[in-house]
N, C-alpha and C positions, 0 to 999 in steps of 0.2 A: 504493500500500500504506500510505503514511503516513496518508492520509485515513481509510482503513478503520480503522487502529489507533486513531487519535485519536477517531473516532466511537464505537468500541466502548468506549473508556475513559470517554467522556462518559456513555454509557448506563449503565455500571456505577456511575458516580459518583452519578447521580440515582436509581437504583433501590435503592440500598443505603445509606440514611442511617445515621449512627451510632446504635446502639441506645440510647445514653444520652440522646439528644435526646427520645425519646418515653417514656422510663421513668417520670419523675415523674407524667405524666398517667395512665399505666396504673396506677401505684401508688395514686393518688387514687381512680380508678374502682373498684378492688377493695376499698379500705378504706372507701368511703362507706357509712354505715349504711343498710340497706334498711328501707322502711316496714313496720312490724309491724301487720298488720290485726288488729283485735280478734277473738278467738275466742268466739263467742256460741252457746249452745245453748238451745233452747226446747222445752218438753215437748210441747205439743199444738198442732194446726193453727190454731185461732182466735187464740191468743196469738202464735204464730209469724208469722202474717200481719201483726199489728200491729208486731211487732219488725222484720220484714223491710221494712215500709213506712218506719219511722223510719230504718232503716239504708241505704235506697236511696242509691247514690252513694258509700257509705263501706265497704260490705262486705255479706256475706250470712250470716245466722244458719243454724245447722244445726237440723233438726227431729228430735226424738227418736222420737216415735210417728208412724210413717208408715202409709199404707194405711188400713184400716178398724179399726185397733186402738183399744181403749177405755182411757182412763187409769184407769178404775175397776178394771180387771182385768189391766193390763199387767204383764208380768214383764221385768225388766231383763236385757238380753243383755250378754255380755262386751264387745262393740263399743260398746255404749251407755256402759258404765262407763269405757271408755278415752276416749270423746268428752267425757264429763263431767269427767274428771280433767284433760284438756288445755284446758278452757275457761277464759276469763277471767271470763265472766259466764254464769250459768244463770238463765233466767226460768221460773218455774212459777206456777200459780194458787195452790195451797195443798196441804198434805199430805192434806187430806180429798179433794180432787179427784184428786190423783196419789199414792195411798198408797205406791207403790213408791219415791217420793223420800224417804220418812221417814228410813230408816237411811242411805241413800246420801249425802244432803247433810251429814250429821253426820260422815261419814268422808272427805269431799273435802279436798284440800290447802288450806291457808290462803289461797293466792293466788286461789282460785275464789270469786267473790262470788255467792251465791245470793239471788235477788230473788223474794220471794213477793208477787205482784201483788194478791192479795186484801187486802194491807195498804196499798195505795196511798192516799195522803191524799185525803179528800173522797169516797171511794167510797160509793155507796148500797148498803147491805146489807139483806137480807131474812132473817128467821129461818127456819130449817128447819121445814117443816110436819111435824107430829109423827105423822101417820098416813097410811096408804096412801090413805085416802079423806078428803078434806079440805074439801069444800064446807061453808061456814058456820062453819069453824074460825076463831075470833077470837084475835087477839093484841093486846096493848097497842100503841097507835099513837104514833109519835114523829116529830118534825121535819116534819110536814106539817099543813096547815090542814084544816078541815072539808071544804072543797070537794075537796081532794085525796083525802081519805078516802073520800068518796062515789064519786069517780071510780075509785079503785083497788079498791074492794070491801073488805068487812069482814075477809076472810081474809088480807089482806096487811099486812105491817108494813115500814116503811122506816126505817132508822136511818142517819144520816149518820156515817160513820166518819172523823173528821178527824185522828186521830193515827195513829201507826204501831204500835199494839198488834197482837198476833196475832189477827186477826179469826177465823181458822179455828178457834180454840179456844173460841169463845163461842157455838157452835151456829148459825152463819149458813150459809145455803145458798151453796155454792161456785160456782154457775154464773153468776158475776158478768158474764161477757163478753156474755151475751145481752141486756144493756141497752146500747144504743149510747152513752148518756151515761157509763156506767161505762167503756166502752171508751176514750172520750176521756180520762178521768182516768188510765187505765192508760198510754195513749200519752204523756201528760205525764211520768209516772213513768219510763217506759222511756227517754225522751229525757234526763231528768235523770241517770239512772244511767250511760247511755252517754257523756254529756258529761263526767261526772266521770272516767270511765275513759279517755276519749280526748278531751282538750281540743282537739286539733287539728281534730276533726270536729264540734265543738259547733255551729257555724253550720249545718252540714248537718242534724244531728239536729233542731235547733230549727225550721228551715224545713220539714222533712218533717213534724214533729209538727203544725205549724200547718196545713199542707195537709190532713193526715189528719183533724184535728179538724173542719175545714170540710166535708169529705166525709162524715163521720159525721153531722153535723147535717142535711145534705141527705138522707142515707139514712133518717134517722129521719122526716123529713117525708114522704118517698116512701112508706114502709111504713105510716105512720099513715093516709095517704089510701087506700092499697091495702086496708087491713083494716077500714075503717069499716063496711062492709056486714055483717061477721060478728060485730060486738061483741054480747055477750050470749048467743051461741049456745053451749050447754054441750058440753064434750068431755072425753074421758078420754085420758091419756097413758100411755106404757109405764112410765116412772119420773119422779119429780117433779123435772124438770130445767128447767122452763120458766117459773117464776114471775117471773123478771126480765123476760122477754119479755112475759108476760101483763100485768104491772103497767105497763110502759112503753106498751103499745098497747091497754090496756083490754079484754083478752080474759078468757074465763071457763072455765078448766079446773076440773072438779068432782071429779077424783080421778085416781089413778094405779094401775096394775096392781101395781106394787111400789114400795116406798119407795127401794130401792137396787137397781141392776142386778146386784149380786153376790148378791142374795138371791132364791132361787127362790120365787115365791108359792105358798102352799098351796092345796089344793082349796077350802078354806073361803074364802080370800081371793078366789079367782076367782068363787066363787058370790056373794059379797057385791058384787063389782064388777058382775057381770051384773045383779043386782037393782037396783043404783044406776043403771045405764045405763037400765034399763027405767023406773024410778020418775021419773027426772029427764028422760027423753026425750033423752038425750045424742045429739047428731047424729053424732058421729064418735069412733072410738077409734084412736089413733095408735101404730104400732109404731116401732121404731128399727132401722137397718140391721144393727147388730152382734148383735141379740138375737132370740130365737125368735118368728117371726111367728105360730106356732100358738097362742101364748098370747092374742093378739088375737082370733083366730078362736074360741077357747074362750069369751071373755067377750062376744063379739057374737052368739053363736049364740042364736037365738030372740028377738032384739031388732031394732029398726029402725035401729040404728046402722050407719053406713058405716065403712070402715076406710081409713086412710092411713098415710103414713110421714113422720116428722120426724127430722132429723139434727142434734142440738144440738151435736155436737162436730166436725162436718165430716168424718165418716168417708169420705164419697163425694166430697169436694171436693178439687180439685187444689191442693197447697200453693203458697204464694206470697203476695205483698203484697195480692192481690185476693181471697184466700180468705175473709176476714172478711165482706166485702160480699156475696160469693156465698152464704155460709152463711146470713146473715140474710134475703136475698132468697128463698132456697130454703125457709126456714121459713115466710115470708109466703105464698109460692105454694102450699106444701103445705097450710097451714091453709085458705086460701081455696078451693082446689080441692075439698076435702072438705066443709067447713062451708058453702060457698056453693052446693053442689050442690042444685039444685031450688029455690033461693030466688029 
């Protein structure tokens, strides 16, 4: 019996150490500060893809406009307002591209940094074309030599924006992401902003930005080769969203059904576009996923033009760090499928 009693006592001695022995360690574990991941919100898919790429390994940004929503016509939901208010950083293109952000950003808490990527240093900006039909429309040309002017076409203007003035207020086309070289400049700005907000993650942001920049250069080379065969073939778009893509890859859009997707084109405008398509022998007219395809059918009726679909904002693209590459490749494929038909 003595052995049993002694053994039981030993078991209790080792199973129940004094609470005080482990208490300091427990206290330290509960009082250690948790890592606070940056809360980042991005308005549209193409920009979200760039931000997500820069943040890989450090966090994931939230996307505001999901599905097939268009930034031109988007209405902010209460859940969106809560997400914006809880953010550390909000990335947008400009108030012109995302009109719903205008009043919202001015009412956000002071802790929320709003970054307008159209103001990124070194961005190439193109003036907004002033009419729905724009072939032959000339602007003063800046920052490019004569060879570049010939390559880009007389209806383009490129202005190097090297400071941080509000580019959106000077009449520039806001679809800046459709030029992969602009995307690289925005990636650099995204990495700079995130590094300032989160110095501990700066090395990650820098490495990701360098990788993405190299990928964008390779993407530009690939698409340039892919679209060589359709250069000079005239086409009409739903709204004038593509001139950055046209300029970068030497394409020839000759008009748009509407200057802005918020504006329903008149019967007179549709008639003018139909006449233009016939006169210029435009090969294709492109719709967009969010907007009425019957307008394209109306302007191609009685002409030889084929129809296709282009998606400049990634309405049909799955969000994520690869969405930007997918978007540009889809544009390239859509243009070639229609314009290369029968060539």
